[in-house]
C-alpha positions as CSV (number, residue, x, y, z in Angstrom):
1,M,93.6,38.2,45.8
2,G,96.2,36.3,43.7
3,K,95.4,38.3,40.6
4,K,95.6,41.6,42.5
5,L,99.0,40.6,43.9
6,N,100.3,39.7,40.4
7,R,99.2,43.1,39.1
8,I,101.0,44.8,42.0
9,W,104.3,42.9,41.2
10,K,103.9,43.6,37.4
11,G,103.5,47.3,38.3
12,I,106.6,47.3,40.5
13,L,108.6,45.4,37.8
14,I,107.6,48.0,35.1
15,E,108.5,50.8,37.4
16,C,111.9,49.3,38.1
17,I,112.6,48.8,34.3
18,G,111.6,52.5,33.8
19,I,114.0,53.6,36.5
20,M,116.8,51.5,34.9
21,V,116.1,52.9,31.5
22,L,116.1,56.4,32.8
23,A,119.4,55.7,34.7
24,V,121.0,54.4,31.5
25,L,119.8,57.5,29.6
26,L,121.1,59.8,32.2
27,L,124.5,58.0,32.3
28,T,124.8,58.2,28.5
29,W,124.0,61.9,28.5
30,A,126.5,62.5,31.3
31,E,129.2,60.5,29.4
32,N,128.5,62.4,26.2
33,G,128.5,65.7,28.0
34,N,131.8,64.9,29.7
35,E,133.2,64.0,26.4
36,K,132.1,67.2,24.9
37,I,133.6,69.1,27.8
38,S,136.8,67.2,27.5
39,I,137.1,68.0,23.8
40,E,136.4,71.7,24.5
41,V,139.0,71.8,27.3
42,T,141.6,70.1,25.2
43,G,140.9,72.5,22.4
44,Q,141.4,75.4,24.8
45,A,144.5,73.9,26.2
46,E,146.1,73.4,22.7
47,K,148.9,75.9,22.1
48,E,148.7,78.0,19.1
49,Y,152.0,78.5,17.3
50,I,153.4,79.1,13.8
51,K,153.7,75.8,11.9
52,W,155.2,77.1,8.6
53,V,157.4,80.0,7.5
54,D,158.3,80.8,3.9
55,F,161.1,83.3,4.4
56,T,161.2,85.2,1.1
57,V,163.0,88.4,2.3
58,T,165.6,89.3,-0.3
59,Y,169.2,90.5,0.3
60,E,168.2,94.0,-0.9
61,A,165.3,94.2,1.5
62,L,167.5,93.0,4.4
63,C,170.1,95.6,3.7
64,K,167.5,98.5,3.2
65,A,165.6,97.6,6.5
66,Y,168.9,97.2,8.4
67,D,170.1,100.6,7.2
68,W,166.9,102.3,8.4
69,D,167.1,100.5,11.8
70,V,170.8,101.7,12.4
71,K,170.2,105.2,11.0
72,T,167.2,105.8,13.4
73,Y,168.6,104.1,16.5
74,G,168.8,106.4,19.4
75,T,166.3,108.9,17.8
76,E,162.8,109.7,18.8
77,Y,161.4,107.8,15.9
78,R,163.3,104.6,15.6
79,V,162.3,102.2,12.7
80,G,163.0,98.6,13.7
81,W,164.1,96.4,10.8
82,V,161.9,93.4,11.8
83,E,158.8,95.4,12.0
84,L,159.5,97.2,8.8
85,L,160.1,94.0,6.9
86,A,156.9,92.5,8.5
87,Y,154.9,95.5,7.5
88,T,156.1,95.2,3.9
89,A,155.4,91.5,3.8
90,A,151.9,92.1,5.1
91,K,151.3,94.7,2.5
92,T,152.6,92.7,-0.4
93,G,151.8,89.1,0.5
94,G,155.4,88.3,1.2
95,K,156.8,89.7,-2.0
96,F,160.0,91.8,-1.9
97,D,160.3,93.0,-5.4
98,K,161.1,96.6,-6.6
99,K,157.6,97.8,-5.8
100,A,157.8,96.3,-2.3
101,L,161.1,98.1,-1.7
102,G,159.4,101.4,-2.6
103,I,156.6,100.7,-0.2
104,M,159.2,99.9,2.5
105,D,161.1,103.1,1.8
106,K,158.0,105.3,1.9
107,A,156.8,103.9,5.2
108,A,160.3,104.2,6.8
109,K,160.5,107.9,5.8
110,E,157.1,108.6,7.3
111,L,157.9,106.6,10.5
112,S,161.3,108.3,11.0
113,R,159.7,111.7,10.7
114,G,157.0,110.9,13.2
115,K,154.2,111.4,10.6
116,T,152.7,108.0,11.5
117,T,153.4,104.9,13.8
118,M,153.7,101.3,13.0
119,E,150.4,100.7,14.9
120,E,148.7,103.0,12.6
121,L,150.2,101.5,9.5
122,T,149.4,97.9,10.5
123,D,146.0,98.5,12.1
124,K,144.1,96.8,9.3
125,L,146.8,94.4,8.1
126,K,145.5,91.0,9.0
127,Y,148.8,89.1,8.6
128,Y,151.1,91.6,10.2
129,P,151.2,89.8,13.5
130,Y,152.2,86.6,11.7
131,Y,155.0,88.1,9.8
132,R,156.1,90.1,12.8
133,E,156.5,86.9,14.9
134,A,157.9,84.9,12.0
135,Y,160.6,87.4,11.0
136,D,161.5,88.1,14.7
137,A,162.2,84.3,15.0
138,A,164.3,84.3,11.8
139,I,166.5,87.4,12.3
140,G,165.6,88.9,15.7
141,G,168.9,88.1,17.3
142,L,171.3,89.4,14.6
143,V,170.9,93.2,15.3
144,G,171.3,94.8,18.7
145,E,173.5,96.3,21.3
146,F,177.0,95.1,22.1
147,E,180.4,96.3,23.3
148,T,183.8,96.1,21.9
149,E,186.6,94.6,24.0
150,E,187.7,98.2,24.7
151,G,184.3,99.0,26.3
152,E,182.9,101.0,23.4
153,H,179.0,100.7,23.2
154,C,177.8,99.8,19.7
155,Y,174.5,99.1,18.0
156,G,174.2,97.2,14.7
157,L,174.9,93.9,13.2
158,K,176.2,91.5,15.8
159,G,175.6,88.4,13.9
160,Y,178.5,87.1,11.9
161,F,179.2,85.5,8.6
162,P,179.7,81.7,9.0
163,L,183.2,81.7,7.5
164,A,186.2,83.6,8.9
165,D,187.4,86.6,6.9
166,G,190.0,86.2,4.2
167,F,189.0,82.5,3.2
168,D,187.8,81.9,-0.3
169,Y,184.4,80.3,-0.8
170,T,181.8,79.9,-3.5
171,H,178.0,79.4,-3.1
172,Y,174.6,79.7,-4.8
173,D,171.0,79.2,-3.7
174,D,170.6,75.4,-3.4
175,F,167.8,75.3,-0.8
176,G,165.3,72.7,-1.8
177,A,167.6,70.8,-4.1
178,S,167.2,67.0,-4.2
179,R,169.3,64.7,-1.9
180,S,169.2,60.9,-2.0
181,Y,171.6,59.6,0.7
182,G,169.5,57.4,3.0
183,Y,166.2,58.5,1.5
184,K,165.0,61.1,-1.0
185,R,164.6,64.5,0.6
186,R,165.0,68.2,0.1
187,H,168.2,70.1,0.9
188,L,167.2,72.1,4.0
189,G,170.3,74.3,4.3
190,H,172.9,76.3,2.4
191,D,176.2,74.9,1.1
192,M,179.4,77.0,1.0
193,M,182.2,75.4,-0.8
194,G,185.8,76.1,0.3
195,L,189.1,74.7,1.5
196,I,189.6,72.0,4.2
197,G,190.3,73.7,7.5
198,T,188.6,77.0,6.9
199,P,187.5,78.4,10.3
200,I,183.8,78.3,10.9
201,T,182.4,81.1,13.1
202,A,179.2,81.2,15.3
203,I,176.6,83.3,13.5
204,E,174.9,84.2,16.7
205,S,175.6,83.8,20.4
206,G,174.0,80.8,22.0
207,I,174.4,77.3,23.6
208,V,175.9,74.2,21.9
209,E,172.9,71.8,21.8
210,A,174.2,69.2,19.4
211,F,177.7,67.9,19.1
212,G,179.4,64.9,17.6
213,W,178.8,62.6,14.7
214,N,175.7,62.2,12.5
215,Q,175.6,59.9,9.5
216,Y,174.1,62.7,7.3
217,G,176.0,65.7,8.6
218,G,179.2,64.0,9.6
219,W,180.9,65.9,12.4
220,R,178.4,68.6,13.2
221,I,177.5,71.3,15.7
222,G,174.0,72.6,16.6
223,I,173.8,76.0,18.4
224,R,170.6,77.3,19.9
225,S,170.0,81.0,20.4
226,F,169.3,82.1,24.0
227,D,165.6,82.9,23.2
228,G,165.2,79.3,21.9
229,K,163.8,80.4,18.5
230,R,166.8,79.8,16.2
231,Y,168.8,76.5,15.9
232,Y,172.0,77.0,13.8
233,Y,173.3,73.8,12.2
234,Y,176.9,73.4,10.9
235,A,177.7,70.1,9.2
236,H,180.5,68.2,7.3
237,L,183.3,69.5,9.5
238,R,186.9,68.5,9.1
239,Q,188.1,64.8,9.6
240,N,190.2,64.2,12.7
241,Y,190.1,67.8,13.9
242,P,186.5,69.1,13.4
243,Y,186.0,71.4,16.4
244,A,187.5,74.4,18.1
245,E,189.5,73.4,21.2
246,G,187.4,73.1,24.4
247,L,184.0,73.1,22.6
248,A,181.5,70.6,23.9
249,E,177.8,70.1,24.3
250,G,176.5,72.8,26.7
251,S,179.2,75.3,25.8
252,V,178.2,78.9,25.6
253,V,179.6,80.7,22.5
254,T,179.6,84.3,21.5
255,A,178.8,85.4,18.0
256,G,182.1,85.4,15.9
257,D,183.8,82.7,18.0
258,V,185.6,80.0,16.0
259,V,183.6,76.8,16.6
260,G,184.9,74.4,13.9
261,Y,186.6,73.8,10.6
262,M,185.4,73.0,7.1
263,G,185.7,69.5,5.8
264,H,183.7,66.9,3.9
265,T,182.8,64.3,6.5
266,G,179.4,62.4,6.5
267,Y,177.1,60.1,4.6
268,S,178.3,57.2,6.7
269,T,177.2,55.4,9.9
270,Q,180.9,55.0,10.7
271,E,182.5,58.0,12.4
272,N,185.2,60.2,11.0
273,V,184.6,59.2,7.3
274,N,185.0,61.5,4.3
275,N,182.1,60.4,2.1
276,I,181.1,63.9,0.9
277,E,182.7,64.6,-2.6
278,V,183.1,68.3,-2.3
279,T,184.6,70.1,0.7
280,H,182.0,72.5,2.0
281,L,180.1,73.9,5.0
282,H,176.4,73.1,5.2
283,W,174.7,75.5,7.5
284,G,171.0,75.6,8.2
285,L,168.6,77.6,10.2
286,Q,165.7,76.0,11.9
287,L,162.9,78.1,13.5
288,I,161.3,76.8,16.6
289,F,158.0,78.2,17.9
290,D,157.2,75.1,20.0
291,E,159.5,72.4,21.3
292,S,157.5,69.8,19.5
293,Q,158.9,71.2,16.3
294,K,162.6,70.6,17.3
295,E,162.7,67.1,15.7
296,G,160.3,65.3,13.5
297,N,157.8,66.1,10.7
298,N,157.0,69.6,11.8
299,E,160.5,71.1,11.5
300,I,160.7,74.6,9.9
301,W,164.0,75.2,7.9
302,I,164.2,78.4,5.9
303,D,166.2,79.4,2.8
304,V,169.3,81.3,4.2
305,Y,170.9,82.3,0.9
306,P,169.8,86.0,1.1
307,L,170.8,86.0,4.8
308,T,174.2,84.5,4.1
309,R,174.8,87.4,1.6
310,F,173.7,89.9,4.2
311,L,175.9,88.5,6.9
312,S,178.9,89.0,4.6
313,K,178.8,92.6,5.9
314,H,180.2,91.3,9.2
315,K,183.2,88.8,8.9
316,Q,185.5,87.8,11.8
317,K,189.2,88.1,11.3
318,T,191.1,85.2,12.7
319,M,194.8,84.2,13.3
320,K,196.5,80.8,13.4
321,V,197.7,79.6,16.8
322,D,201.4,78.6,16.3
323,G,202.2,74.9,16.4
324,T,198.5,73.9,16.4
325,K,195.6,73.4,14.0
326,E,193.7,76.1,15.9
327,W,192.5,79.5,14.7
328,K,191.3,82.2,17.1
329,R,189.3,85.4,16.5
330,T,191.5,88.5,16.6
331,S,188.9,90.8,18.2
332,G,186.0,90.0,20.4
333,I,182.7,91.5,21.4
334,V,180.8,91.5,24.7
335,D,177.3,90.4,24.0
336,P,174.9,91.3,26.8
337,L,172.8,88.2,26.1
338,V,175.8,86.0,27.0
339,Q,176.3,87.9,30.2
340,E,172.6,87.6,31.1
341,Y,172.6,83.8,30.5
342,L,175.8,83.2,32.4
343,K,174.5,85.3,35.3
344,S,171.2,83.4,35.4
345,K,173.1,80.1,35.5
346,E,175.1,81.4,38.5
347,N,172.0,82.4,40.3
348,G,170.4,79.0,39.6
């Protein structure tokens, strides 16, 4: 009887151990399964966005594409300059040499005559969507509809040259040059040498997002486009009187407004110090496809030398305000994007 009872208890013990092992295996499988599901869900939730842009569009290409856009505006077969440039880049791998300009011209002629469509031209171009999104982020806000102060409806270049008309300057392509203050780094902007006090104008309408002192840029301004894709950075503004009167963080500016004055402040942790040897405006253009790119290691700054040359087509005339250090624009524009933004703020 005793032996039989022992066998029964051993059987029960073995069965319990088996159940426990099975439970552990099931728990491990469930945990691994959940982990896999979690990874998959995380992967699905991850936002896909552009992380690098090499803006190689030349001055000549910008001018040619812009001319086609303006020429065909209001016609049945309009040729958008962003799409035309993106098509050319997708065909040539981002090159804009003489051959590429020929490809651009041929496509524009066919498009403007209704012989083909951009959808047909780009159907098999794998990288067209990338270039289309990248170029729209870089230059999409510079051309469009606006009105003069007199109420005349216009279409064309509504982005402005960063320096007021009539002020001398020199510049060259210095993007990527070495800088050593603070730490070794690449120059991620464009320097325009000139005279202290030269009025600086807003290239595009937008919102003042950065304002005040920065040890690298001195007195500086950061203006964000309304669509959030472009961040314009103006640095080394004038000592003691760097900004246009009334400007502050959160201010809404219209393209062509005077926002500040050229100087040579910066390279100091102490405010209002002239430690930059040569008087100049540093302006840079950061592209933002996701807010995580705004500050940090994933920032995208592009070479704006060709764009600066292109914007020289549209300079703002200014006049000195008697008895002050202020300069004001002599003629304004009505930008519908400014009106839309202000209206949205009023409506909450």
